[in-house]
C-alpha positions as a Markdown table, in Angstrom:
| # | Residue | x | y | z |
|---|---|---|---|---|
| 1 | Unk | 35.0 | 74.9 | -13.2 |
| 2 | Unk | 33.4 | 76.3 | -10.1 |
| 3 | Unk | 32.5 | 72.7 | -8.9 |
| 4 | Unk | 36.1 | 71.7 | -9.2 |
| 5 | Unk | 37.3 | 74.6 | -7.1 |
| 6 | Unk | 34.8 | 73.7 | -4.4 |
| 7 | Unk | 35.9 | 70.1 | -4.5 |
| 8 | Unk | 39.7 | 70.7 | -4.5 |
| 9 | Unk | 40.2 | 72.4 | -1.2 |
| 10 | Unk | 43.6 | 72.6 | 0.5 |
| 11 | Unk | 42.6 | 69.9 | 3.0 |
| 12 | Unk | 41.6 | 67.5 | 0.2 |
| 13 | Unk | 44.7 | 68.1 | -1.8 |
| 14 | Unk | 46.9 | 67.4 | 1.2 |
| 15 | Unk | 44.8 | 64.3 | 2.0 |
| 16 | Unk | 45.2 | 63.0 | -1.5 |
| 17 | Unk | 49.0 | 63.6 | -1.5 |
| 18 | Unk | 49.4 | 62.0 | 1.9 |
| 19 | Unk | 47.3 | 59.0 | 0.8 |
| 20 | Unk | 49.4 | 58.6 | -2.3 |
| 21 | Unk | 52.6 | 58.7 | -0.3 |
| 22 | Unk | 51.3 | 56.1 | 2.2 |
| 23 | Unk | 50.2 | 53.8 | -0.7 |
| 24 | Unk | 53.5 | 54.0 | -2.4 |
| 25 | Unk | 55.3 | 53.4 | 0.9 |
| 26 | Unk | 53.1 | 50.4 | 1.7 |
| 27 | Unk | 53.6 | 48.7 | -1.6 |
| 28 | Unk | 57.4 | 49.0 | -1.2 |
| 29 | Unk | 57.2 | 46.9 | 2.0 |
| 30 | Unk | 56.1 | 43.4 | 1.2 |
| 31 | Unk | 58.2 | 41.6 | 3.8 |
| 32 | Unk | 56.2 | 39.5 | 6.3 |
| 33 | Unk | 56.3 | 40.7 | 9.9 |
| 34 | Unk | 55.2 | 39.1 | 13.2 |
| 35 | Unk | 52.8 | 41.1 | 15.3 |
| 36 | Unk | 52.9 | 39.9 | 19.0 |
| 37 | Unk | 49.9 | 40.5 | 21.1 |
| 38 | Unk | 49.5 | 39.5 | 24.8 |
| 39 | Unk | 48.4 | 35.9 | 24.2 |
| 40 | Unk | 49.0 | 35.3 | 20.5 |
| 41 | Unk | 50.9 | 36.5 | 17.5 |
| 42 | Unk | 50.0 | 37.1 | 13.8 |
| 43 | Unk | 52.3 | 36.9 | 10.8 |
| 44 | Unk | 51.3 | 39.1 | 7.9 |
| 45 | Unk | 52.9 | 41.3 | 5.2 |
| 46 | Unk | 53.9 | 44.7 | 6.4 |
| 47 | Unk | 51.9 | 46.1 | 3.4 |
| 48 | Unk | 48.7 | 44.9 | 5.0 |
| 49 | Unk | 49.6 | 46.3 | 8.4 |
| 50 | Unk | 50.4 | 49.7 | 7.0 |
| 51 | Unk | 47.2 | 49.9 | 5.0 |
| 52 | Unk | 45.0 | 48.7 | 7.9 |
| 53 | Unk | 46.5 | 51.2 | 10.3 |
| 54 | Unk | 46.2 | 54.0 | 7.8 |
| 55 | Unk | 42.5 | 53.2 | 7.1 |
| 56 | Unk | 41.9 | 52.9 | 10.9 |
| 57 | Unk | 43.5 | 56.3 | 11.5 |
| 58 | Unk | 41.3 | 57.9 | 8.8 |
| 59 | Unk | 38.2 | 56.3 | 10.3 |
| 60 | Unk | 39.0 | 57.4 | 13.8 |
| 61 | Unk | 39.8 | 60.9 | 12.7 |
| 62 | Unk | 36.5 | 61.1 | 10.7 |
| 63 | Unk | 34.5 | 59.8 | 13.7 |
| 64 | Unk | 36.1 | 62.3 | 16.1 |
| 65 | Unk | 35.4 | 65.2 | 13.6 |
| 66 | Unk | 31.8 | 64.1 | 13.4 |
| 67 | Unk | 31.6 | 64.0 | 17.2 |
| 68 | Unk | 33.1 | 67.5 | 17.4 |
| 69 | Unk | 30.6 | 68.9 | 14.8 |
| 70 | Unk | 27.7 | 67.4 | 16.7 |
| 71 | Unk | 28.9 | 68.7 | 20.0 |
| 72 | Unk | 29.4 | 72.2 | 18.6 |
| 73 | Unk | 25.9 | 72.2 | 17.1 |
| 74 | Unk | 24.4 | 71.2 | 20.4 |
| 75 | Unk | 26.4 | 74.0 | 22.2 |
| 76 | Unk | 25.0 | 76.6 | 19.8 |
| 77 | Unk | 21.4 | 75.7 | 20.7 |
């Protein structure tokens, strides 16, 4: 029981709830959309775009947090 309490922190519970909302929202949007870049355009389902951007946001946030932790550790030395 103690391991469950350590695992289910407030941040993780909020992260799980937000992830579930994004997944439900994404699967309700199957329509194809056109994404226009400077020199080309791509047509893909909105579902794919939402999930890619969500995963990209998680990855960038995780990398920035790691950078902050490393910087803080160096500052303490």
